[in-house]
N, C-alpha and C positions, 0 to 999 in steps of 0.2 A: 496530773489535773483531770483524768478520766477517772481518778478513781475517788474526786468530789463529786463529778457528775453522777458515776454509779450510787453513790451517795444521797445524791437531791432526787435521783428519782425513785429512789425505794422508798425516800421518807415522802415522796410527792406522791407517791402510791397506797402508802398505808394512810396518810392523811385524807386521799381521797376515798378510801372502804372506811375512814374513820366517821367520815362528814356524812356517807351514806347508811352508814349505819344508825347515826344519830337522826336523819331524817326520817328512816325508815320505823325508829322508836316513837320520835314524836308525831308520827302519823296514827301510829298504833292509839295511843295516849289518846289523842283526838277523837278517835271514832269512838273508843271505850268512855269517852265524857260525853259526845252525844246518844250515846247509847244509853246511858246512866239519866242526860237528861230527859232522854226520851219515856223512863221509865217512871220518873219523877213528874212528869206534867202532865198530871190528870185532871180532871177539872171536875166539880162537884155538882154539875147537871148532868153527867153523866152515871153517877152514881146517887141520883137524888133518889131513887126507889118508886116513884111515880107510876108512870108506864115505862114497862122495859119492854113490851111487845108492840107489835103493831107497823102503820109506815108511818115514813117520816113526811110530816107535812113541810111543804120547801116554802109555801107562806110565812110561816111561824118556826121554822126551823125545828120543831120539834116533832118526838114521835107521841104519835095519837091513836084514836081507835079509827082512825078514817071517817068519820062524821062530818067533819067540816064543809062545807058546800062550798066556800072562800078559797078552799084549797085546793092545792094539788100534789098529789101522790104518785112515787114510784111504783105503778103494776107491774108483779113479777110475774 
């Protein structure tokens, strides 16, 4: 009887290690997928080529030359 419990403990230990390995691989794949999605998630507004410098106008949500009398800007 002790031989079967010893084998059961070894099998349980191996299964536990396999489960930890599978969870680690799954988390790694999810992280890689998230990074790939972040790289692919680019908007056309950022690459429009209109005004690439200037201040962000928080009223319109776009960059401009800072002359909007009703806009508010982040002055550094």
